GUVEX-90369 format. One record per atom (N, C-alpha, C): residue number from 0; x, y, z. Coordinates in nm, 2 decimals. Layout:
REM GUVEX-90369
PT  seq      xx      yy      zz
PT  NUM       X       Y       Z
...
***
This chain:
REM GUVEX-90369
PT  seq      xx      yy      zz
PT    0  -22.56  -15.95    3.00
PT    0  -22.48  -15.94    2.90
PT    0  -22.50  -15.84    2.78
PT    1  -22.64  -15.82    2.76
PT    1  -22.67  -15.72    2.66
PT    1  -22.65  -15.59    2.71
PT    2  -22.66  -15.56    2.86
PT    2  -22.64  -15.45    2.89
PT    2  -22.47  -15.41    2.91
PT    3  -22.43  -15.51    2.92
PT    3  -22.26  -15.49    2.91
PT    3  -22.22  -15.46    2.77
PT    4  -22.27  -15.50    2.67
PT    4  -22.25  -15.46    2.53
PT    4  -22.27  -15.32    2.51
PT    5  -22.41  -15.30    2.54
PT    5  -22.44  -15.14    2.50
PT    5  -22.37  -15.07    2.58
PT    6  -22.33  -15.08    2.71
PT    6  -22.24  -14.99    2.78
PT    6  -22.09  -14.98    2.70
PT    7  -22.04  -15.11    2.65
PT    7  -21.91  -15.11    2.58
PT    7  -21.93  -15.02    2.47
PT    8  -22.04  -15.04    2.40
PT    8  -22.07  -14.96    2.27
PT    8  -22.08  -14.81    2.27
PT    9  -22.16  -14.77    2.39
PT    9  -22.16  -14.64    2.45
PT    9  -22.02  -14.58    2.47
PT   10  -21.95  -14.65    2.54
PT   10  -21.80  -14.58    2.56
PT   10  -21.72  -14.58    2.43
PT   11  -21.74  -14.66    2.35
PT   11  -21.67  -14.65    2.21
PT   11  -21.71  -14.54    2.14
PT   12  -21.85  -14.53    2.14
PT   12  -21.91  -14.42    2.07
PT   12  -21.87  -14.27    2.14
PT   13  -21.86  -14.28    2.27
PT   13  -21.81  -14.16    2.30
PT   13  -21.68  -14.12    2.29
PT   14  -21.60  -14.23    2.28
PT   14  -21.44  -14.20    2.23
PT   14  -21.43  -14.17    2.12
PT   15  -21.52  -14.23    2.00
PT   15  -21.52  -14.21    1.87
PT   15  -21.56  -14.04    1.85
PT   16  -21.67  -14.02    1.94
PT   16  -21.71  -13.85    1.93
PT   16  -21.60  -13.76    1.96
PT   17  -21.51  -13.79    2.08
PT   17  -21.40  -13.72    2.14
PT   17  -21.31  -13.71    2.03
PT   18  -21.28  -13.84    1.95
PT   18  -21.18  -13.85    1.87
PT   18  -21.20  -13.75    1.73
PT   19  -21.33  -13.77    1.70
PT   19  -21.37  -13.66    1.61
PT   19  -21.36  -13.53    1.61
PT   20  -21.42  -13.51    1.73
PT   20  -21.40  -13.34    1.80
PT   20  -21.27  -13.30    1.80
PT   21  -21.18  -13.41    1.86
PT   21  -21.04  -13.33    1.87
PT   21  -20.97  -13.33    1.72
PT   22  -21.00  -13.40    1.63
PT   22  -20.96  -13.40    1.51
PT   22  -20.99  -13.28    1.41
PT   23  -21.13  -13.26    1.44
PT   23  -21.20  -13.13    1.37
PT   23  -21.14  -13.01    1.42
PT   24  -21.11  -13.01    1.57
PT   24  -21.06  -12.90    1.62
PT   24  -20.89  -12.86    1.58
PT   25  -20.84  -12.97    1.54
PT   25  -20.70  -12.98    1.51
PT   25  -20.68  -12.92    1.36
PT   26  -20.79  -12.97    1.30
PT   26  -20.78  -12.92    1.16
PT   26  -20.81  -12.77    1.15
PT   27  -20.89  -12.72    1.22
PT   27  -20.94  -12.59    1.24
PT   27  -20.82  -12.51    1.27
PT   28  -20.76  -12.57    1.40
PT   28  -20.64  -12.49    1.44
PT   28  -20.51  -12.49    1.32
PT   29  -20.51  -12.58    1.26
PT   29  -20.40  -12.59    1.15
PT   29  -20.43  -12.48    1.05
PT   30  -20.55  -12.48    1.02
PT   30  -20.62  -12.39    0.89
PT   30  -20.60  -12.23    0.96
PT   31  -20.62  -12.23    1.08
PT   31  -20.58  -12.10    1.13
PT   31  -20.43  -12.06    1.12
PT   32  -20.36  -12.14    1.17
PT   32  -20.23  -12.12    1.16
PT   32  -20.16  -12.09    1.04
PT   33  -20.22  -12.16    0.92
PT   33  -20.19  -12.16    0.76
PT   33  -20.21  -12.01    0.74
PT   34  -20.34  -11.98    0.77
PT   34  -20.38  -11.85    0.72
PT   34  -20.32  -11.74    0.79
PT   35  -20.28  -11.76    0.93
PT   35  -20.24  -11.65    1.00
PT   35  -20.07  -11.64    0.92
PT   36  -20.00  -11.73    0.89
PT   36  -19.88  -11.75    0.85
PT   36  -19.86  -11.68    0.72
PT   37  -19.97  -11.73    0.64
PT   37  -19.98  -11.65    0.49
PT   37  -20.01  -11.49    0.49
PT   38  -20.08  -11.44    0.60
PT   38  -20.11  -11.33    0.62
PT   38  -19.98  -11.28    0.67
PT   39  -19.90  -11.31    0.75
PT   39  -19.78  -11.27    0.80
PT   39  -19.67  -11.26    0.69
PT   40  -19.67  -11.37    0.62
PT   40  -19.59  -11.32    0.49
PT   40  -19.61  -11.23    0.41
PT   41  -19.74  -11.21    0.36
PT   41  -19.79  -11.10    0.28
PT   41  -19.76  -10.97    0.33
PT   42  -19.78  -10.96    0.46
PT   42  -19.76  -10.83    0.52
PT   42  -19.62  -10.80    0.51
PT   43  -19.52  -10.89    0.53
PT   43  -19.38  -10.89    0.52
PT   43  -19.33  -10.85    0.40
PT   44  -19.40  -10.92    0.28
PT   44  -19.37  -10.89    0.16
PT   44  -19.41  -10.73    0.12
PT   45  -19.54  -10.69    0.16
PT   45  -19.57  -10.56    0.15
PT   45  -19.50  -10.45    0.21
PT   46  -19.43  -10.47    0.33
PT   46  -19.35  -10.41    0.40
PT   46  -19.22  -10.39    0.32
PT   47  -19.16  -10.48    0.27
PT   47  -19.05  -10.49    0.20
PT   47  -19.06  -10.41    0.06
PT   48  -19.17  -10.41    0.01
PT   48  -19.18  -10.35   -0.10
PT   48  -19.20  -10.20   -0.07
PT   49  -19.26  -10.17    0.01
PT   49  -19.26  -10.02    0.07
PT   49  -19.11   -9.97    0.10
PT   50  -19.06  -10.05    0.16
PT   50  -18.91  -10.01    0.20
PT   50  -18.82   -9.98    0.09
PT   51  -18.85  -10.08   -0.04
PT   51  -18.80  -10.04   -0.15
PT   51  -18.82   -9.91   -0.22
PT   52  -18.99   -9.90   -0.21
PT   52  -19.01   -9.76   -0.28
PT   52  -18.97   -9.64   -0.22
PT   53  -18.94   -9.65   -0.06
PT   53  -18.89   -9.54    0.00
PT   53  -18.75   -9.51   -0.03
PT   54  -18.67   -9.62   -0.06
PT   54  -18.53   -9.60   -0.06
PT   54  -18.51   -9.54   -0.24
PT   55  -18.60   -9.59   -0.32
PT   55  -18.59   -9.54   -0.44
PT   55  -18.62   -9.38   -0.44
PT   56  -18.74   -9.35   -0.37
PT   56  -18.78   -9.21   -0.34
PT   56  -18.68   -9.11   -0.27
PT   57  -18.60   -9.18   -0.19
PT   57  -18.49   -9.11   -0.13
PT   57  -18.35   -9.08   -0.22
PT   58  -18.32   -9.18   -0.29
PT   58  -18.23   -9.19   -0.39
PT   58  -18.27   -9.07   -0.50
PT   59  -18.38   -9.05   -0.53
PT   59  -18.44   -8.96   -0.67
PT   59  -18.44   -8.82   -0.57
PT   60  -18.48   -8.82   -0.46
PT   60  -18.46   -8.68   -0.37
PT   60  -18.32   -8.66   -0.37
PT   61  -18.21   -8.72   -0.34
PT   61  -18.10   -8.69   -0.31
PT   61  -18.02   -8.64   -0.48
PT   62  -18.09   -8.70   -0.58
PT   62  -18.03   -8.65   -0.70
PT   62  -18.09   -8.53   -0.74
PT   63  -18.21   -8.50   -0.72
PT   63  -18.30   -8.37   -0.74
PT   63  -18.21   -8.27   -0.65
PT   64  -18.18   -8.31   -0.54
PT   64  -18.12   -8.19   -0.46
PT   64  -17.96   -8.17   -0.50
PT   65  -17.91   -8.26   -0.58
PT   65  -17.77   -8.21   -0.62
PT   65  -17.80   -8.14   -0.72
PT   66  -17.89   -8.20   -0.82
PT   66  -17.93   -8.10   -0.93
PT   66  -17.95   -7.97   -0.89
PT   67  -18.06   -7.93   -0.80
PT   67  -18.07   -7.81   -0.76
PT   67  -17.94   -7.73   -0.70
PT   68  -17.88   -7.80   -0.63
PT   68  -17.75   -7.73   -0.58
PT   68  -17.68   -7.68   -0.69
PT   69  -17.64   -7.76   -0.78
PT   69  -17.55   -7.75   -0.88
PT   69  -17.64   -7.60   -0.99
PT   70  -17.77   -7.61   -1.00
PT   70  -17.83   -7.48   -1.07
PT   70  -17.82   -7.38   -0.96
PT   71  -17.82   -7.39   -0.84
PT   71  -17.82   -7.26   -0.76
PT   71  -17.67   -7.20   -0.78
PT   72  -17.56   -7.30   -0.79
PT   72  -17.43   -7.24   -0.81
PT   72  -17.42   -7.19   -0.92
PT   73  -17.48   -7.24   -1.02
PT   73  -17.45   -7.18   -1.16
PT   73  -17.52   -7.05   -1.18
PT   74  -17.64   -7.01   -1.11
PT   74  -17.71   -6.89   -1.09
PT   74  -17.63   -6.78   -1.04
PT   75  -17.58   -6.84   -0.89
PT   75  -17.49   -6.76   -0.84
PT   75  -17.35   -6.70   -0.94
PT   76  -17.29   -6.78   -1.00
PT   76  -17.19   -6.74   -1.09
PT   76  -17.24   -6.67   -1.20
PT   77  -17.35   -6.67   -1.24
PT   77  -17.40   -6.58   -1.36
PT   77  -17.44   -6.45   -1.30
PT   78  -17.49   -6.43   -1.18
PT   78  -17.53   -6.31   -1.11
PT   78  -17.39   -6.23   -1.08
PT   79  -17.30   -6.30   -1.03
PT   79  -17.18   -6.25   -1.00
PT   79  -17.10   -6.17   -1.13
PT   80  -17.12   -6.27   -1.24
PT   80  -17.06   -6.19   -1.37
PT   80  -17.15   -6.09   -1.40
PT   81  -17.25   -6.10   -1.38
PT   81  -17.38   -5.99   -1.44
PT   81  -17.33   -5.87   -1.36
PT   82  -17.32   -5.88   -1.20
PT   82  -17.29   -5.79   -1.13
PT   82  -17.15   -5.71   -1.17
PT   83  -17.05   -5.79   -1.19
PT   83  -16.92   -5.74   -1.21
PT   83  -16.94   -5.66   -1.35
PT   84  -17.02   -5.73   -1.45
PT   84  -17.03   -5.63   -1.57
PT   84  -17.09   -5.50   -1.54
PT   85  -17.22   -5.50   -1.46
PT   85  -17.29   -5.38   -1.42
PT   85  -17.20   -5.27   -1.36
PT   86  -17.11   -5.33   -1.27
PT   86  -17.02   -5.26   -1.19
PT   86  -16.90   -5.19   -1.28
PT   87  -16.86   -5.27   -1.38
PT   87  -16.78   -5.20   -1.47
PT   87  -16.82   -5.10   -1.57
PT   88  -16.96   -5.14   -1.60
PT   88  -17.04   -5.04   -1.70
PT   88  -17.05   -4.91   -1.61
PT   89  -17.08   -4.90   -1.49
PT   89  -17.11   -4.79   -1.40
PT   89  -16.99   -4.73   -1.41
PT   90  -16.88   -4.78   -1.37
PT   90  -16.76   -4.71   -1.34
PT   90  -16.72   -4.65   -1.50
PT   91  -16.73   -4.71   -1.60
PT   91  -16.69   -4.66   -1.74
PT   91  -16.79   -4.53   -1.75
PT   92  -16.91   -4.54   -1.73
PT   92  -16.99   -4.42   -1.75
PT   92  -16.97   -4.32   -1.65
PT   93  -16.91   -4.33   -1.55
PT   93  -16.90   -4.24   -1.46
PT   93  -16.77   -4.15   -1.52
PT   94  -16.66   -4.23   -1.56
PT   94  -16.54   -4.18   -1.60
PT   94  -16.58   -4.10   -1.75
PT   95  -16.67   -4.13   -1.81
PT   95  -16.73   -4.07   -1.94
PT   95  -16.79   -3.93   -1.90
PT   96  -16.86   -3.91   -1.79
PT   96  -16.92   -3.80   -1.75
PT   96  -16.82   -3.68   -1.71
***
């Protein structure tokens, strides 16, 4: 009878060990999943922030490009006016000679 009790106690102890091992493993798996999800969330936020920076940079570039085109147009107009003035002065100087 004493032998039966020790066998039953051994079975209960091994079942407890397996239950503890599974519980510990489950906790570790849960912790890994939580850390993994936090890392994925952080990465998604960083990518979204980078996307916003790229959008702002593209908008700034577009504005600078428009400003540059406007300055180029003004320069061409001023050069055209200067060329017309020089041409008319040359013509006037030739008439004087």
